[in-house]
C-alpha positions as CSV (number, residue, x, y, z in Angstrom):
1,M,5.5,-0.3,9.1
2,G,6.9,0.1,5.7
3,Q,6.0,-3.6,5.2
4,I,3.0,-5.4,6.4
5,G,5.4,-7.6,8.4
6,F,6.2,-4.6,10.6
7,H,2.6,-4.4,11.7
8,Q,1.9,-4.7,15.5
9,S,-1.4,-6.0,16.8
10,A,-1.5,-3.3,19.5
11,V,-0.6,0.4,19.9
12,D,3.1,0.8,20.4
13,R,4.1,1.1,24.0
14,N,6.7,3.7,23.4
15,L,4.2,5.9,21.7
16,Q,1.8,5.7,24.6
17,E,4.5,6.2,27.2
18,H,6.6,9.0,25.6
19,W,4.3,10.9,23.2
20,P,3.3,13.2,26.1
21,D,7.0,14.1,26.5
22,L,6.8,16.0,23.3
23,G,4.4,18.5,24.9
24,L,2.3,19.0,21.8
25,P,-1.1,20.7,21.6
26,S,-3.9,18.2,20.8
27,A,-4.6,19.8,17.4
28,S,-1.0,19.3,16.2
29,R,-0.4,17.9,12.7
30,V,1.7,14.7,12.7
31,L,3.7,13.0,9.9
32,V,4.0,9.2,10.1
33,P,6.5,8.0,7.4
34,L,6.1,4.4,6.2
35,C,2.9,4.1,8.3
36,G,1.7,0.8,6.9
37,K,-1.6,-0.1,8.6
38,S,-0.4,0.7,12.0
39,L,-2.9,1.1,14.9
40,D,-0.7,3.9,16.1
41,L,-2.5,6.1,13.5
42,L,-5.7,5.6,15.3
43,W,-4.1,6.4,18.7
44,L,-2.7,9.6,17.3
45,L,-6.1,10.5,15.9
46,G,-7.6,9.8,19.4
47,Q,-5.3,12.4,20.9
48,G,-7.0,15.0,18.7
49,H,-4.1,15.2,16.2
50,S,-4.4,15.5,12.4
51,V,-2.4,12.7,10.9
52,V,-0.6,12.4,7.6
53,G,0.8,8.9,6.8
54,V,3.0,7.9,3.9
55,E,3.2,4.4,2.6
56,L,4.3,2.6,-0.6
57,S,1.9,-0.4,-0.2
58,T,-1.6,0.0,-1.5
59,V,-2.6,-3.2,0.3
60,A,-1.5,-1.7,3.6
61,L,-3.5,1.5,3.2
62,E,-6.6,-0.2,1.9
63,S,-6.5,-2.8,4.6
64,F,-6.2,-0.1,7.3
65,C,-9.2,1.8,6.0
66,M,-11.3,-1.4,5.6
67,E,-10.3,-3.0,8.9
68,Q,-10.8,0.2,10.9
69,G,-14.0,1.2,9.2
70,I,-12.6,4.5,7.9
71,P,-14.7,5.9,5.0
72,A,-11.7,7.4,3.2
73,K,-12.1,9.0,-0.2
74,R,-9.3,8.3,-2.7
75,R,-8.0,10.9,-5.2
76,A,-4.9,11.3,-7.3
77,H,-2.4,14.0,-6.5
78,D,0.8,14.3,-8.6
79,D,2.5,10.9,-8.4
80,F,0.5,9.9,-5.3
81,E,-2.9,8.4,-4.4
82,V,-4.3,10.1,-1.4
83,Y,-6.8,8.5,1.0
84,E,-8.7,11.2,2.9
85,A,-10.9,11.1,6.0
86,E,-11.6,13.4,8.9
87,R,-8.2,14.6,10.2
88,L,-6.5,11.8,8.2
89,E,-4.5,11.9,5.0
90,L,-2.7,8.8,3.7
91,Y,-0.3,9.2,0.8
92,R,0.6,6.1,-1.3
93,G,3.8,6.6,-3.2
94,D,7.5,7.1,-3.0
95,F,8.5,8.9,0.2
96,F,11.5,10.5,-1.5
97,A,9.2,12.1,-4.1
98,L,7.3,14.1,-1.4
99,G,7.8,17.9,-1.0
100,A,6.9,20.3,1.7
101,K,4.6,22.2,-0.8
102,L,2.5,19.1,-1.2
103,L,2.3,18.0,2.4
104,G,2.3,21.4,4.3
105,S,3.8,21.9,7.7
106,F,3.9,19.6,10.8
107,S,4.4,20.0,14.5
108,A,5.7,16.4,14.9
109,V,7.0,13.3,13.3
110,Y,6.4,9.8,14.6
111,D,8.9,7.2,13.3
112,R,8.5,3.7,14.7
113,A,9.6,1.7,11.8
114,A,10.8,4.0,9.0
115,L,14.5,4.6,9.9
116,I,15.0,0.9,10.8
117,S,13.5,-0.3,7.5
118,W,16.1,1.5,5.4
119,T,19.4,-0.1,4.4
120,P,22.5,1.8,5.6
121,D,23.0,3.4,2.2
122,L,19.6,5.0,2.2
123,R,19.4,6.3,5.8
124,A,21.2,9.6,5.2
125,A,18.9,10.4,2.3
126,Y,15.8,9.5,4.4
127,V,17.0,11.8,7.3
128,A,17.7,14.6,4.7
129,Q,14.2,14.2,3.4
130,I,12.7,14.4,6.9
131,T,14.8,17.5,7.5
132,A,13.5,19.1,4.3
133,L,9.9,18.3,5.2
134,T,10.1,19.8,8.7
135,R,10.9,23.2,10.2
136,P,12.7,24.3,13.3
137,G,10.9,23.3,16.5
138,T,9.4,20.2,15.0
139,Q,9.4,17.3,17.5
140,T,10.1,13.7,16.4
141,L,9.5,10.5,18.5
142,L,11.9,8.0,17.0
143,V,12.0,4.3,17.9
144,T,14.9,2.2,16.9
145,M,16.2,-1.4,17.5
146,E,19.6,-2.4,18.6
147,Y,21.0,-6.0,18.1
148,P,24.1,-7.6,16.7
149,Q,23.5,-6.9,13.0
150,E,25.5,-10.0,11.9
151,Q,22.8,-12.2,13.5
152,I,19.9,-10.9,11.3
153,S,20.0,-9.6,7.7
154,G,17.1,-7.1,8.4
155,P,14.8,-5.4,8.1
156,P,14.2,-4.3,10.7
157,F,17.9,-3.2,10.9
158,S,19.9,-2.4,14.0
159,V,20.5,1.4,14.4
160,G,22.7,2.2,17.3
161,A,23.0,5.5,19.3
162,D,26.2,6.4,17.4
163,E,24.3,6.1,14.1
164,V,21.4,8.2,15.3
165,E,23.9,10.8,16.4
166,R,25.7,10.7,13.0
167,L,22.4,11.0,11.1
168,Y,20.5,13.6,13.1
169,A,22.9,15.7,15.2
170,R,23.6,18.3,12.5
171,N,19.9,19.4,12.4
172,H,18.4,18.0,15.6
173,A,18.8,18.0,19.3
174,I,18.8,14.4,20.5
175,R,17.5,13.1,23.8
176,Q,17.3,9.4,24.6
177,L,14.1,8.7,26.5
178,S,14.3,4.9,27.1
179,K,16.0,1.7,26.3
180,N,14.3,-1.6,26.9
181,D,15.3,-5.3,26.4
182,I,12.5,-6.7,24.3
183,L,14.0,-10.0,23.2
184,A,11.5,-12.0,25.2
185,N,8.6,-10.3,23.4
186,E,9.9,-10.9,19.8
187,P,9.7,-14.6,19.0
188,R,10.0,-13.9,15.2
189,L,13.4,-12.2,15.7
190,R,14.6,-14.8,18.1
191,A,13.7,-17.5,15.5
192,R,15.8,-15.6,13.0
193,G,18.8,-15.8,15.3
194,A,18.7,-12.7,17.6
195,T,20.3,-13.3,21.0
196,Q,20.1,-9.6,22.1
197,L,17.5,-7.0,21.2
198,H,16.8,-3.6,22.6
199,E,14.2,-1.0,21.7
200,V,15.4,2.6,22.1
201,C,13.2,5.7,22.0
202,Y,14.4,9.2,21.3
203,R,13.0,12.7,21.3
204,L,14.5,14.8,18.4
205,T,14.0,18.5,18.2
206,R,14.5,20.1,14.8
207,L,17.1,22.9,15.0
């Protein structure tokens, strides 16, 4: 989602299947880092949530609002442009420049393509930023990919269970919800050389 190339033409199956596992009230506020123009934003809004997305690409955010017919108002806020509509705020700018004072509090984080978009040297900083933006009890639905990293240069990058443990265990309780072989459904990654590909979904609880 950090790139237009991450865009899916349908709502993510992990989101639909496992979001109820988080046990969130419908009015919960949800952070979606590197949201792109994901249809998952609409799905979360449809559950009654207030959604805050963060994205670097102006094209992605403007395309999302235009394609979905969302009459968002745009304003400047510090180093960000903010697109606002009912129960929706989309921040365009550097994710690492965000602060809790600017964004406010959240009940949940939905990460389908943020962690797997970062190169290995940036992942610890990303998780530290997520930790700084959340409070104890915050639920995260995290979706990763696992494949032989030497086959594809990424992104999306392979992030295995050991890496998730290393990055999150200090400040989160980790529970794997599912692991599915998705190679047959990913012709673009097969074309790039992938011979194995799994999608893994986790529930993380901020400690």
